[in-house]
C-alpha positions, 0 to 999 in steps of 0.5 A: 520475465521478458526483456524490459527494453521491449515492454517499457518505452522509456527504457527502450528510448534510454538504451537507444539514446545511450548508443546514439551518444556513444556513436556520436562520440566514436564519429568525432573521434574518427573524423577529428584525429583520424581524419578518414572522411565523414563517409568512413567515419559515419559508417563506422560509428553506425555500424559498430555501435548498431551491432553491439547495440542489437547483440546487446538486446539479445544478451538480456536472455542469458543474463537473466538465466544466469541470474535466475539459475543463482549458481555458485559464484564461480560457476556464475562467473565462468558462464560470464566469462564465456558469454563475454568472449562469444559476444565480443568475438561475434561483435568484432567479426562482423564489424571487421568483416563488414568494414573491411569489405565496404572499403577495401579500396582504401588502403590506409582505412585497411591499415588502420583496421589491422592496427586496431585488432588488438584493442577492438576485442577489448572494447567489446568486453567493455561493451559487454560488461557495461550491458550486462551491468545495466540488465543485472541493475534492471533485474535487481530493480524488479525483484525489489519492487516486486518484494515491495509489492509483496510485502505491502499485499502481505501487510494488507492481508495481515491487517484485514485479517485483524480487523475481522478478528476484532469485528468477530469479538464485537458483534457476538458480544452484542448479539448474545446481549440482545438475543438474551433480552429477546428471550425474556421479552417473549414472556412478558411483552411478546409485541416488544420482542417482535419489534426488537427482532426487526430492529435487530435484523436491520442492525445486523444487515448494516454490519454484514453489508460493510467491509472493514477496509472501507470508511463509512459517513458519520451519517450512516454510522449514526443511523446504525446507532440509532438502531442500536439505541432503539433496540436498547430503549425497548429494554430499558424504556424511560430509564435511557436517555439520549442527547445528540449534538451533531451538526449537518455539516459533519455528517458526511465526514469519514469514520471507520464503520461499526466504531461507535456501537460498541462505545454505546454499548459500554456506556449502557452497560456501565450507566444504565445496568449499574444504575437504577436511576435514569442514565443519560448518553450524549453524543457530540461532534465537531469537525473541520476540513481536516479532522472529525472529533466525536465525543460519547459521554455517560453518567454512571455511579462511581460507588456501584462500579469496580474500575476494571480498566478497558473492557474489550469493546475499547481495547478492540477499538483502540486496535482498530484505529491503530490499524487503519490510521497508524496512530495511538493518538486518536482515542482518549478515555476519561472518568471523573465526578461520575462522568465517563467520556470517550473522545475520538479524533478521525483524520479526514486527509489521505495518508494517515494521522500527522500528530503535529498537524492535528494538535494545532487545529 
């Protein structure tokens, strides 16, 4: 891992600004309390702090190495002590040698330098541990950010895997039914079987051309539902009646792709398969800036259908909506008086679903 002070301008400017501030305080102390004059005060403030700042840049590598190895705490502490003594001694030696040589004719300042020998290494140690603390905070922040990114990528992969698994349960279910119907039609009506194969290929092309992670428009989803219904109308003829109430203003709204077909399939299964009379499927919607509401209703004969709860198709839809929108309140199912209704709520805003916000719409 490279020194973050080199690759990040903000960090570098902040680091330089801290040392400029420390040098300014150093200058004020020397010029105000020791009265050495601006030349000596400025020289010591700049030289002492420039050297420790420059040394601090190179300390990143041993600090990162010690942190990366994750040795025993006693070994790490021993290594830090050795490094602090080396760094402090190097800083003190270079600073003292430069200042003593430059101002050797100023006896008052030289006397001050000699008197300051005991506390200068202590100041160097303080500087060292301050720099080490900053570097360890940067390492901790970097590791924490990488962990958050990794967890986010892992969650995305899990969601993608779950969605793919759900899709693999939905598409074959419909495919098997369609192939069985085509098999029957090849005997009694070859032309209708050919027409159904063409419609089925168009439907499968749409299904396989999409990505589970993306949304589609209501207009595209309705076109796909119409392909599916064209297939089913070949099978059931006048027994299947479709009513659509969808305004043009809603066609550009977003919803998960391939979300309606299993609901329509469920309506046909319980409304047409189990009913010898004409069955009606009604598809309607309403929309606003923040939400798309969609309803699928079908009639059925309560005396011919045993209540089996939610089928695999509706369970998969509920699970998909939970994964995509992180909410359990987007699918409502109601069955009474011979009418079965599935009602959707699709958020149209970034960041998922807000129960309180959409309750007011």
